[in-house]
N, CA, C and O atoms as a GROMACS GRO file, in nm:
protein
  560
    1VAL      N    1 -20.405   1.474  13.967
    1VAL     CA    2 -20.281   1.524  13.921
    1VAL      C    3 -20.273   1.616  13.821
    1VAL      O    4 -20.163   1.661  13.790
    2GLU      N    5 -20.381   1.655  13.759
    2GLU     CA    6 -20.371   1.770  13.674
    2GLU      C    7 -20.380   1.894  13.772
    2GLU      O    8 -20.316   1.997  13.751
    3LYS      N    9 -20.450   1.880  13.864
    3LYS     CA   10 -20.482   1.988  13.935
    3LYS      C   11 -20.342   2.044  14.009
    3LYS      O   12 -20.306   2.161  14.019
    4ARG      N   13 -20.271   1.918  14.060
    4ARG     CA   14 -20.135   1.932  14.119
    4ARG      C   15 -20.030   1.985  14.010
    4ARG      O   16 -19.933   2.052  14.046
    5VAL      N   17 -20.051   1.953  13.880
    5VAL     CA   18 -19.955   1.994  13.798
    5VAL      C   19 -19.981   2.139  13.761
    5VAL      O   20 -19.883   2.204  13.726
    6ASN      N   21 -20.117   2.208  13.765
    6ASN     CA   22 -20.160   2.338  13.748
    6ASN      C   23 -20.112   2.404  13.868
    6ASN      O   24 -20.053   2.508  13.836
    7ASP      N   25 -20.113   2.387  13.986
    7ASP     CA   26 -20.080   2.440  14.100
    7ASP      C   27 -19.941   2.449  14.115
    7ASP      O   28 -19.891   2.541  14.179
    8LEU      N   29 -19.864   2.346  14.053
    8LEU     CA   30 -19.721   2.349  14.067
    8LEU      C   31 -19.662   2.444  13.951
    8LEU      O   32 -19.557   2.507  13.969
    9SER      N   33 -19.742   2.450  13.821
    9SER     CA   34 -19.686   2.523  13.724
    9SER      C   35 -19.735   2.677  13.778
    9SER      O   36 -19.658   2.765  13.738
   10LYS      N   37 -19.834   2.720  13.851
   10LYS     CA   38 -19.867   2.842  13.898
   10LYS      C   39 -19.771   2.865  13.994
   10LYS      O   40 -19.728   2.980  14.001
   11ASP      N   41 -19.723   2.773  14.076
   11ASP     CA   42 -19.605   2.815  14.178
   11ASP      C   43 -19.488   2.810  14.100
   11ASP      O   44 -19.408   2.878  14.165
   12ALA      N   45 -19.430   2.768  14.000
   12ALA     CA   46 -19.321   2.777  13.944
   12ALA      C   47 -19.328   2.921  13.863
   12ALA      O   48 -19.230   2.996  13.856
   13THR      N   49 -19.440   2.946  13.811
   13THR     CA   50 -19.448   3.084  13.744
   13THR      C   51 -19.447   3.200  13.851
   13THR      O   52 -19.398   3.309  13.823
   14MET      N   53 -19.496   3.178  13.961
   14MET     CA   54 -19.469   3.275  14.059
   14MET      C   55 -19.325   3.280  14.106
   14MET      O   56 -19.272   3.390  14.120
   15LEU      N   57 -19.264   3.178  14.129
   15LEU     CA   58 -19.142   3.161  14.155
   15LEU      C   59 -19.026   3.254  14.055
   15LEU      O   60 -18.940   3.336  14.086
   16HIS      N   61 -19.072   3.195  13.917
   16HIS     CA   62 -19.007   3.280  13.811
   16HIS      C   63 -19.003   3.443  13.819
   16HIS      O   64 -18.910   3.522  13.811
   17THR      N   65 -19.132   3.458  13.837
   17THR     CA   66 -19.171   3.619  13.856
   17THR      C   67 -19.092   3.694  13.965
   17THR      O   68 -19.034   3.801  13.956
   18GLU      N   69 -19.108   3.593  14.094
   18GLU     CA   70 -19.053   3.646  14.201
   18GLU      C   71 -18.888   3.663  14.171
   18GLU      O   72 -18.821   3.766  14.176
   19ARG      N   73 -18.849   3.535  14.140
   19ARG     CA   74 -18.689   3.559  14.099
   19ARG      C   75 -18.659   3.671  13.992
   19ARG      O   76 -18.562   3.743  14.015
   20ASP      N   77 -18.737   3.693  13.874
   20ASP     CA   78 -18.708   3.812  13.793
   20ASP      C   79 -18.708   3.902  13.871
   20ASP      O   80 -18.597   3.954  13.879
   21ARG      N   81 -18.809   3.963  13.959
   21ARG     CA   82 -18.813   4.072  14.034
   21ARG      C   83 -18.680   4.088  14.133
   21ARG      O   84 -18.616   4.193  14.142
   22LYS      N   85 -18.660   4.006  14.183
   22LYS     CA   86 -18.534   3.978  14.273
   22LYS      C   87 -18.387   4.006  14.183
   22LYS      O   88 -18.286   4.063  14.224
   23VAL      N   89 -18.408   3.957  14.068
   23VAL     CA   90 -18.259   3.990  13.993
   23VAL      C   91 -18.278   4.115  13.950
   23VAL      O   92 -18.177   4.185  13.946
   24ARG      N   93 -18.412   4.176  13.907
   24ARG     CA   94 -18.392   4.324  13.860
   24ARG      C   95 -18.360   4.409  14.001
   24ARG      O   96 -18.280   4.502  13.988
   25GLU      N   97 -18.405   4.390  14.104
   25GLU     CA   98 -18.380   4.432  14.237
   25GLU      C   99 -18.237   4.447  14.275
   25GLU      O  100 -18.192   4.550  14.326
   26LEU      N  101 -18.156   4.322  14.243
   26LEU     CA  102 -18.020   4.308  14.257
   26LEU      C  103 -17.950   4.385  14.160
   26LEU      O  104 -17.857   4.458  14.195
   27SER      N  105 -17.992   4.376  14.022
   27SER     CA  106 -17.928   4.450  13.933
   27SER      C  107 -17.938   4.599  13.957
   27SER      O  108 -17.833   4.661  13.938
   28GLU      N  109 -18.028   4.658  13.989
   28GLU     CA  110 -18.041   4.784  14.007
   28GLU      C  111 -17.954   4.844  14.135
   28GLU      O  112 -17.902   4.956  14.136
   29ALA      N  113 -17.948   4.743  14.249
   29ALA     CA  114 -17.879   4.783  14.344
   29ALA      C  115 -17.715   4.788  14.298
   29ALA      O  116 -17.643   4.884  14.323
   30VAL      N  117 -17.669   4.669  14.229
   30VAL     CA  118 -17.535   4.647  14.169
   30VAL      C  119 -17.511   4.790  14.092
   30VAL      O  120 -17.406   4.853  14.110
   31MET      N  121 -17.619   4.838  14.003
   31MET     CA  122 -17.576   4.969  13.926
   31MET      C  123 -17.572   5.082  14.021
   31MET      O  124 -17.502   5.179  13.995
   32GLY      N  125 -17.632   5.077  14.115
   32GLY     CA  126 -17.658   5.197  14.206
   32GLY      C  127 -17.502   5.201  14.276
   32GLY      O  128 -17.432   5.302  14.290
   33LEU      N  129 -17.470   5.069  14.313
   33LEU     CA  130 -17.318   5.055  14.404
   33LEU      C  131 -17.216   5.096  14.285
   33LEU      O  132 -17.109   5.146  14.317
   34ARG      N  133 -17.243   5.077  14.161
   34ARG     CA  134 -17.118   5.108  14.078
   34ARG      C  135 -17.128   5.242  14.045
   34ARG      O  136 -17.022   5.289  14.006
   35SER      N  137 -17.226   5.321  14.046
   35SER     CA  138 -17.255   5.437  14.012
   35SER      C  139 -17.191   5.527  14.162
   35SER      O  140 -17.128   5.633  14.160
   36LYS      N  141 -17.221   5.465  14.255
   36LYS     CA  142 -17.151   5.508  14.383
   36LYS      C  143 -17.008   5.515  14.382
   36LYS      O  144 -16.943   5.614  14.418
   37ALA      N  145 -16.962   5.410  14.342
   37ALA     CA  146 -16.824   5.364  14.338
   37ALA      C  147 -16.756   5.461  14.246
   37ALA      O  148 -16.654   5.521  14.278
   38ALA      N  149 -16.826   5.475  14.117
   38ALA     CA  150 -16.757   5.570  14.031
   38ALA      C  151 -16.749   5.725  14.082
   38ALA      O  152 -16.656   5.800  14.052
   39GLU      N  153 -16.860   5.763  14.163
   39GLU     CA  154 -16.870   5.896  14.218
   39GLU      C  155 -16.743   5.914  14.326
   39GLU      O  156 -16.664   6.007  14.348
   40GLU      N  157 -16.756   5.808  14.372
   40GLU     CA  158 -16.632   5.795  14.495
   40GLU      C  159 -16.492   5.802  14.432
   40GLU      O  160 -16.405   5.871  14.483
   41GLN      N  161 -16.471   5.734  14.326
   41GLN     CA  162 -16.362   5.748  14.255
   41GLN      C  163 -16.317   5.892  14.194
   41GLN      O  164 -16.205   5.943  14.194
   42GLN      N  165 -16.431   5.937  14.145
   42GLN     CA  166 -16.410   6.084  14.094
   42GLN      C  167 -16.381   6.162  14.211
   42GLN      O  168 -16.290   6.243  14.201
   43MET      N  169 -16.442   6.152  14.320
   43MET     CA  170 -16.421   6.257  14.437
   43MET      C  171 -16.265   6.216  14.497
   43MET      O  172 -16.193   6.310  14.529
   44ARG      N  173 -16.218   6.092  14.510
   44ARG     CA  174 -16.075   6.057  14.532
   44ARG      C  175 -15.970   6.128  14.444
   44ARG      O  176 -15.864   6.174  14.487
   45GLU      N  177 -16.016   6.133  14.305
   45GLU     CA  178 -15.939   6.183  14.203
   45GLU      C  179 -15.929   6.338  14.227
   45GLU      O  180 -15.822   6.397  14.223
   46HIS      N  181 -16.046   6.396  14.251
   46HIS     CA  182 -16.049   6.534  14.260
   46HIS      C  183 -15.952   6.560  14.395
   46HIS      O  184 -15.862   6.644  14.388
   47ASN      N  185 -15.974   6.489  14.507
   47ASN     CA  186 -15.923   6.549  14.630
   47ASN      C  187 -15.766   6.501  14.619
   47ASN      O  188 -15.684   6.550  14.697
   48SER      N  189 -15.732   6.424  14.539
   48SER     CA  190 -15.583   6.396  14.518
   48SER      C  191 -15.533   6.512  14.446
   48SER      O  192 -15.430   6.571  14.479
   49ARG      N  193 -15.599   6.540  14.354
   49ARG     CA  194 -15.559   6.679  14.271
   49ARG      C  195 -15.555   6.810  14.361
   49ARG      O  196 -15.474   6.900  14.340
   50GLU      N  197 -15.639   6.813  14.453
   50GLU     CA  198 -15.647   6.932  14.544
   50GLU      C  199 -15.529   6.930  14.649
   50GLU      O  200 -15.473   7.033  14.688
   51VAL      N  201 -15.498   6.801  14.693
   51VAL     CA  202 -15.406   6.785  14.771
   51VAL      C  203 -15.280   6.819  14.707
   51VAL      O  204 -15.202   6.893  14.766
   52LYS      N  205 -15.250   6.766  14.581
   52LYS     CA  206 -15.140   6.814  14.506
   52LYS      C  207 -15.121   6.960  14.484
   52LYS      O  208 -15.009   7.010  14.487
   53GLU      N  209 -15.232   7.029  14.462
   53GLU     CA  210 -15.240   7.165  14.444
   53GLU      C  211 -15.191   7.238  14.570
   53GLU      O  212 -15.102   7.324  14.567
   54LEU      N  213 -15.245   7.204  14.664
   54LEU     CA  214 -15.222   7.254  14.816
   54LEU      C  215 -15.058   7.228  14.853
   54LEU      O  216 -14.979   7.301  14.912
   55TYR      N  217 -15.044   7.127  14.810
   55TYR     CA  218 -14.875   7.085  14.834
   55TYR      C  219 -14.787   7.185  14.759
   55TYR      O  220 -14.693   7.244  14.812
   56GLU      N  221 -14.827   7.198  14.624
   56GLU     CA  222 -14.735   7.288  14.528
   56GLU      C  223 -14.768   7.421  14.605
   56GLU      O  224 -14.665   7.482  14.636
   57MET      N  225 -14.871   7.475  14.639
   57MET     CA  226 -14.856   7.602  14.710
   57MET      C  227 -14.780   7.620  14.829
   57MET      O  228 -14.718   7.723  14.856
   58VAL      N  229 -14.787   7.512  14.903
   58VAL     CA  230 -14.691   7.538  15.017
   58VAL      C  231 -14.546   7.534  14.985
   58VAL      O  232 -14.456   7.605  15.030
   59SER      N  233 -14.541   7.428  14.887
   59SER     CA  234 -14.397   7.430  14.842
   59SER      C  235 -14.356   7.565  14.788
   59SER      O  236 -14.244   7.607  14.815
   60SER      N  237 -14.438   7.637  14.715
   60SER     CA  238 -14.405   7.760  14.662
   60SER      C  239 -14.383   7.846  14.754
   60SER      O  240 -14.310   7.938  14.719
   61LEU      N  241 -14.422   7.848  14.864
   61LEU     CA  242 -14.407   7.927  14.982
   61LEU      C  243 -14.283   7.906  15.060
   61LEU      O  244 -14.254   7.966  15.164
   62ARG      N  245 -14.212   7.814  15.001
   62ARG     CA  246 -14.075   7.791  15.080
   62ARG      C  247 -13.979   7.795  14.996
   62ARG      O  248 -13.981   7.744  14.884
   63GLY      N  249 -13.871   7.867  15.054
   63GLY     CA  250 -13.746   7.873  14.973
   63GLY      C  251 -13.677   7.767  14.942
   63GLY      O  252 -13.717   7.656  14.975
   64LYS      N  253 -13.561   7.787  14.874
   64LYS     CA  254 -13.466   7.667  14.835
   64LYS      C  255 -13.421   7.592  14.990
   64LYS      O  256 -13.391   7.474  15.007
   65ASP      N  257 -13.427   7.674  15.069
   65ASP     CA  258 -13.355   7.640  15.191
   65ASP      C  259 -13.466   7.575  15.278
   65ASP      O  260 -13.432   7.536  15.390
   66GLY      N  261 -13.606   7.557  15.237
   66GLY     CA  262 -13.699   7.476  15.325
   66GLY      C  263 -13.770   7.589  15.405
   66GLY      O  264 -13.884   7.562  15.440
   67ARG      N  265 -13.724   7.702  15.437
   67ARG     CA  266 -13.793   7.778  15.525
   67ARG      C  267 -13.915   7.841  15.476
   67ARG      O  268 -13.921   7.869  15.356
   68ASP      N  269 -14.029   7.870  15.566
   68ASP     CA  270 -14.146   7.918  15.524
   68ASP      C  271 -14.125   8.081  15.477
   68ASP      O  272 -14.057   8.163  15.539
   69ARG      N  273 -14.186   8.100  15.377
   69ARG     CA  274 -14.154   8.204  15.309
   69ARG      C  275 -14.282   8.302  15.326
   69ARG      O  276 -14.274   8.417  15.283
   70THR      N  277 -14.391   8.262  15.384
   70THR     CA  278 -14.529   8.314  15.370
   70THR      C  279 -14.514   8.453  15.434
   70THR      O  280 -14.584   8.541  15.384
   71GLU      N  281 -14.433   8.489  15.536
   71GLU     CA  282 -14.439   8.605  15.631
   71GLU      C  283 -14.351   8.692  15.544
   71GLU      O  284 -14.371   8.813  15.550
   72GLU      N  285 -14.254   8.646  15.464
   72GLU     CA  286 -14.174   8.738  15.365
   72GLU      C  287 -14.279   8.780  15.257
   72GLU      O  288 -14.296   8.898  15.229
   73ARG      N  289 -14.342   8.689  15.204
   73ARG     CA  290 -14.444   8.722  15.091
   73ARG      C  291 -14.532   8.855  15.143
   73ARG      O  292 -14.539   8.968  15.094
   74VAL      N  293 -14.593   8.801  15.257
   74VAL     CA  294 -14.720   8.904  15.309
   74VAL      C  295 -14.646   9.031  15.340
   74VAL      O  296 -14.696   9.135  15.297
   75GLU      N  297 -14.531   9.038  15.412
   75GLU     CA  298 -14.462   9.191  15.405
   75GLU      C  299 -14.408   9.241  15.278
   75GLU      O  300 -14.381   9.361  15.276
   76ASN      N  301 -14.387   9.171  15.171
   76ASN     CA  302 -14.355   9.220  15.047
   76ASN      C  303 -14.484   9.286  14.992
   76ASN      O  304 -14.493   9.399  14.943
   77GLU      N  305 -14.582   9.194  15.008
   77GLU     CA  306 -14.715   9.253  14.958
   77GLU      C  307 -14.747   9.387  15.013
   77GLU      O  308 -14.773   9.485  14.943
   78TYR      N  309 -14.744   9.385  15.145
   78TYR     CA  310 -14.757   9.525  15.216
   78TYR      C  311 -14.681   9.611  15.188
   78TYR      O  312 -14.722   9.727  15.192
   79LEU      N  313 -14.558   9.586  15.152
   79LEU     CA  314 -14.457   9.711  15.128
   79LEU      C  315 -14.472   9.748  14.993
   79LEU      O  316 -14.445   9.864  14.962
   80THR      N  317 -14.519   9.652  14.891
   80THR     CA  318 -14.552   9.676  14.758
   80THR      C  319 -14.676   9.793  14.760
   80THR      O  320 -14.664   9.901  14.701
   81ARG      N  321 -14.778   9.760  14.826
   81ARG     CA  322 -14.890   9.834  14.840
   81ARG      C  323 -14.859   9.971  14.903
   81ARG      O  324 -14.910  10.075  14.861
   82LYS      N  325 -14.773   9.962  15.006
   82LYS     CA  326 -14.726  10.090  15.073
   82LYS      C  327 -14.648  10.179  14.963
   82LYS      O  328 -14.666  10.301  14.971
   83ILE      N  329 -14.575  10.139  14.876
   83ILE     CA  330 -14.479  10.200  14.784
   83ILE      C  331 -14.578  10.247  14.681
   83ILE      O  332 -14.558  10.359  14.635
   84ARG      N  333 -14.686  10.176  14.636
   84ARG     CA  334 -14.778  10.225  14.524
   84ARG      C  335 -14.863  10.357  14.588
   84ARG      O  336 -14.900  10.456  14.525
   85SER      N  337 -14.882  10.331  14.720
   85SER     CA  338 -14.976  10.445  14.779
   85SER      C  339 -14.882  10.581  14.784
   85SER      O  340 -14.929  10.692  14.762
   86LEU      N  341 -14.755  10.559  14.815
   86LEU     CA  342 -14.669  10.649  14.850
   86LEU      C  343 -14.619  10.756  14.701
   86LEU      O  344 -14.586  10.874  14.692
   87GLU      N  345 -14.634  10.657  14.610
   87GLU     CA  346 -14.609  10.706  14.462
   87GLU      C  347 -14.738  10.761  14.400
   87GLU      O  348 -14.725  10.834  14.302
   88GLU      N  349 -14.865  10.733  14.447
   88GLU     CA  350 -14.969  10.813  14.413
   88GLU      C  351 -14.990  10.933  14.488
   88GLU      O  352 -15.040  11.030  14.431
   89ALA      N  353 -14.949  10.938  14.638
   89ALA     CA  354 -14.937  11.050  14.689
   89ALA      C  355 -14.811  11.175  14.657
   89ALA      O  356 -14.807  11.292  14.693
   90ILE      N  357 -14.722  11.096  14.580
   90ILE     CA  358 -14.632  11.185  14.555
   90ILE      C  359 -14.661  11.271  14.404
   90ILE      O  360 -14.615  11.379  14.367
   91ALA      N  361 -14.767  11.164  14.326
   91ALA     CA  362 -14.773  11.227  14.210
   91ALA      C  363 -14.901  11.334  14.231
   91ALA      O  364 -14.916  11.420  14.145
   92ALA      N  365 -14.979  11.329  14.327
   92ALA     CA  366 -15.102  11.412  14.364
   92ALA      C  367 -15.036  11.530  14.422
   92ALA      O  368 -15.088  11.641  14.413
   93ASN      N  369 -14.905  11.508  14.490
   93ASN     CA  370 -14.853  11.663  14.550
   93ASN      C  371 -14.801  11.715  14.436
   93ASN      O  372 -14.823  11.836  14.423
   94GLU      N  373 -14.721  11.648  14.326
   94GLU     CA  374 -14.650  11.708  14.201
   94GLU      C  375 -14.769  11.798  14.140
   94GLU      O  376 -14.767  11.920  14.130
   95GLN      N  377 -14.869  11.716  14.104
   95GLN     CA  378 -14.993  11.783  14.055
   95GLN      C  379 -15.043  11.922  14.108
   95GLN      O  380 -15.064  12.027  14.046
   96ARG      N  381 -15.056  11.893  14.234
   96ARG     CA  382 -15.086  12.016  14.324
   96ARG      C  383 -14.990  12.132  14.308
   96ARG      O  384 -15.029  12.248  14.295
   97ASP      N  385 -14.854  12.094  14.310
   97ASP     CA  386 -14.747  12.208  14.291
   97ASP      C  387 -14.762  12.266  14.159
   97ASP      O  388 -14.761  12.389  14.152
   98ARG      N  389 -14.776  12.190  14.045
   98ARG     CA  390 -14.792  12.238  13.921
   98ARG      C  391 -14.916  12.324  13.910
   98ARG      O  392 -14.900  12.428  13.845
   99ARG      N  393 -15.034  12.303  13.959
   99ARG     CA  394 -15.133  12.379  13.957
   99ARG      C  395 -15.118  12.514  14.037
   99ARG      O  396 -15.164  12.617  13.989
  100GLU      N  397 -15.052  12.516  14.162
  100GLU     CA  398 -15.007  12.624  14.229
  100GLU      C  399 -14.887  12.736  14.174
  100GLU      O  400 -14.884  12.856  14.201
  101ARG      N  401 -14.797  12.665  14.096
  101ARG     CA  402 -14.734  12.721  14.013
  101ARG      C  403 -14.801  12.818  13.890
  101ARG      O  404 -14.777  12.935  13.859
  102MET      N  405 -14.882  12.731  13.842
  102MET     CA  406 -14.943  12.810  13.726
  102MET      C  407 -15.034  12.926  13.802
  102MET      O  408 -15.018  13.044  13.772
  103ASP      N  409 -15.122  12.890  13.894
  103ASP     CA  410 -15.176  12.993  13.975
  103ASP      C  411 -15.094  13.110  14.007
  103ASP      O  412 -15.142  13.224  14.003
  104ASP      N  413 -14.975  13.085  14.037
  104ASP     CA  414 -14.865  13.184  14.084
  104ASP      C  415 -14.858  13.271  13.963
  104ASP      O  416 -14.891  13.389  13.959
  105GLN      N  417 -14.812  13.200  13.866
  105GLN     CA  418 -14.776  13.278  13.725
  105GLN      C  419 -14.879  13.352  13.687
  105GLN      O  420 -14.852  13.464  13.644
  106TYR      N  421 -15.011  13.313  13.693
  106TYR     CA  422 -15.137  13.398  13.674
  106TYR      C  423 -15.127  13.525  13.735
  106TYR      O  424 -15.122  13.636  13.681
  107PHE      N  425 -15.125  13.492  13.868
  107PHE     CA  426 -15.125  13.607  13.951
  107PHE      C  427 -15.024  13.733  13.925
  107PHE      O  428 -15.049  13.854  13.923
  108LYS      N  429 -14.909  13.667  13.907
  108LYS     CA  430 -14.792  13.765  13.853
  108LYS      C  431 -14.829  13.831  13.769
  108LYS      O  432 -14.830  13.953  13.784
  109ASN      N  433 -14.869  13.775  13.656
  109ASN     CA  434 -14.903  13.849  13.524
  109ASN      C  435 -15.016  13.963  13.567
  109ASN      O  436 -14.989  14.080  13.542
  110LYS      N  437 -15.127  13.934  13.624
  110LYS     CA  438 -15.230  14.010  13.669
  110LYS      C  439 -15.170  14.124  13.722
  110LYS      O  440 -15.194  14.236  13.678
  111LEU      N  441 -15.077  14.094  13.834
  111LEU     CA  442 -15.024  14.219  13.924
  111LEU      C  443 -14.940  14.300  13.831
  111LEU      O  444 -14.946  14.423  13.841
  112GLU      N  445 -14.853  14.237  13.729
  112GLU     CA  446 -14.769  14.320  13.636
  112GLU      C  447 -14.875  14.399  13.550
  112GLU      O  448 -14.863  14.521  13.537
  113GLU      N  449 -14.964  14.339  13.500
  113GLU     CA  450 -15.055  14.429  13.413
  113GLU      C  451 -15.126  14.545  13.530
  113GLU      O  452 -15.129  14.665  13.503
  114LEU      N  453 -15.167  14.503  13.630
  114LEU     CA  454 -15.215  14.617  13.705
  114LEU      C  455 -15.133  14.721  13.748
  114LEU      O  456 -15.178  14.835  13.759
  115GLU      N  457 -14.997  14.690  13.778
  115GLU     CA  458 -14.887  14.779  13.791
  115GLU      C  459 -14.868  14.885  13.675
  115GLU      O  460 -14.851  15.006  13.697
  116THR      N  461 -14.872  14.821  13.537
  116THR     CA  462 -14.857  14.883  13.424
  116THR      C  463 -14.969  15.012  13.404
  116THR      O  464 -14.947  15.128  13.370
  117ARG      N  465 -15.095  14.944  13.437
  117ARG     CA  466 -15.205  15.019  13.442
  117ARG      C  467 -15.204  15.159  13.542
  117ARG      O  468 -15.233  15.274  13.509
  118VAL      N  469 -15.161  15.106  13.679
  118VAL     CA  470 -15.158  15.203  13.736
  118VAL      C  471 -15.031  15.330  13.721
  118VAL      O  472 -15.042  15.448  13.756
  119GLY      N  473 -14.946  15.282  13.677
  119GLY     CA  474 -14.814  15.359  13.610
  119GLY      C  475 -14.882  15.448  13.518
  119GLY      O  476 -14.873  15.569  13.533
  120THR      N  477 -14.961  15.386  13.407
  120THR     CA  478 -15.022  15.491  13.290
  120THR      C  479 -15.131  15.574  13.378
  120THR      O  480 -15.134  15.693  13.347
  121VAL      N  481 -15.198  15.548  13.453
  121VAL     CA  482 -15.280  15.614  13.501
  121VAL      C  483 -15.204  15.734  13.569
  121VAL      O  484 -15.215  15.848  13.526
  122PHE      N  485 -15.137  15.706  13.660
  122PHE     CA  486 -15.024  15.809  13.732
  122PHE      C  487 -14.972  15.911  13.649
  122PHE      O  488 -14.970  16.031  13.675
  123ALA      N  489 -14.925  15.846  13.533
  123ALA     CA  490 -14.856  15.935  13.413
  123ALA      C  491 -14.973  16.040  13.384
  123ALA      O  492 -14.964  16.163  13.394
  124MET      N  493 -15.077  15.971  13.350
  124MET     CA  494 -15.181  16.060  13.286
  124MET      C  495 -15.235  16.182  13.394
  124MET      O  496 -15.269  16.297  13.366
  125VAL      N  497 -15.232  16.118  13.526
  125VAL     CA  498 -15.263  16.234  13.628
  125VAL      C  499 -15.162  16.330  13.660
  125VAL      O  500 -15.193  16.439  13.707
  126GLU      N  501 -15.034  16.296  13.636
  126GLU     CA  502 -14.932  16.379  13.640
  126GLU      C  503 -14.925  16.501  13.535
  126GLU      O  504 -14.901  16.622  13.545
  127THR      N  505 -14.962  16.402  13.417
  127THR     CA  506 -14.977  16.521  13.286
  127THR      C  507 -15.103  16.629  13.317
  127THR      O  508 -15.093  16.752  13.313
  128LYS      N  509 -15.202  16.566  13.344
  128LYS     CA  510 -15.300  16.677  13.374
  128LYS      C  511 -15.286  16.749  13.478
  128LYS      O  512 -15.331  16.863  13.468
  129MET      N  513 -15.225  16.712  13.601
  129MET     CA  514 -15.187  16.829  13.682
  129MET      C  515 -15.066  16.919  13.644
  129MET      O  516 -15.046  17.029  13.696
  130SER      N  517 -14.991  16.864  13.554
  130SER     CA  518 -14.892  16.965  13.494
  130SER      C  519 -14.969  17.065  13.422
  130SER      O  520 -14.945  17.186  13.427
  131GLU      N  521 -15.057  17.014  13.359
  131GLU     CA  522 -15.117  17.101  13.251
  131GLU      C  523 -15.218  17.212  13.322
  131GLU      O  524 -15.246  17.327  13.287
  132ALA      N  525 -15.263  17.133  13.436
  132ALA     CA  526 -15.367  17.253  13.517
  132ALA      C  527 -15.278  17.343  13.575
  132ALA      O  528 -15.297  17.465  13.577
  133HIS      N  529 -15.163  17.278  13.630
  133HIS     CA  530 -15.071  17.397  13.696
  133HIS      C  531 -15.044  17.481  13.605
  133HIS      O  532 -15.073  17.599  13.629
  134ARG      N  533 -14.983  17.449  13.477
  134ARG     CA  534 -14.943  17.572  13.370
  134ARG      C  535 -15.070  17.672  13.343
  134ARG      O  536 -15.055  17.794  13.333
  135GLN      N  537 -15.192  17.611  13.334
  135GLN     CA  538 -15.298  17.686  13.313
  135GLN      C  539 -15.334  17.790  13.427
  135GLN      O  540 -15.387  17.898  13.401
  136MET      N  541 -15.303  17.753  13.544
  136MET     CA  542 -15.338  17.830  13.661
  136MET      C  543 -15.202  17.943  13.645
  136MET      O  544 -15.227  18.063  13.657
  137LEU      N  545 -15.089  17.907  13.622
  137LEU     CA  546 -15.001  17.997  13.600
  137LEU      C  547 -15.013  18.085  13.502
  137LEU      O  548 -14.969  18.200  13.512
  138THR      N  549 -15.067  18.044  13.408
  138THR     CA  550 -15.114  18.157  13.279
  138THR      C  551 -15.208  18.244  13.316
  138THR      O  552 -15.198  18.361  13.279
  139LEU      N  553 -15.314  18.202  13.392
  139LEU     CA  554 -15.423  18.262  13.434
  139LEU      C  555 -15.369  18.361  13.540
  139LEU      O  556 -15.418  18.474  13.536
  140ALA      N  557 -15.282  18.338  13.630
  140ALA     CA  558 -15.254  18.434  13.743
  140ALA      C  559 -15.150  18.535  13.676
  140ALA      O  560 -15.105  18.629  13.742
   0.00000   0.00000   0.00000
């Protein structure tokens, strides 16, 4: 009887240990499922927010009359870029024109300076020629 009691006690201990192990495994599985459920809930909330944002974007692309404005916006953006490009080209042309006018003025001033010098030289040459002519007449 004692041996039987000891055997039953060992069996009971083994069953308790097995039960405790199973309880731990099940608890871990439940915790894993809860964690997975929480992650899935977060994903659903994230997806819901994303869908709402996309819906708002689509709504913003439509006018009050419900027509799609995407094409108009793309065209407006293209035209805005084109206008900006033309404005930059105009500014570059104006700057080039200013430089050319400054260059023209510089060369005009240089030409006037040279004309003045040439006039002065001619006047000196005339004076010298007149003087030389008088000396020749005096000597003759």
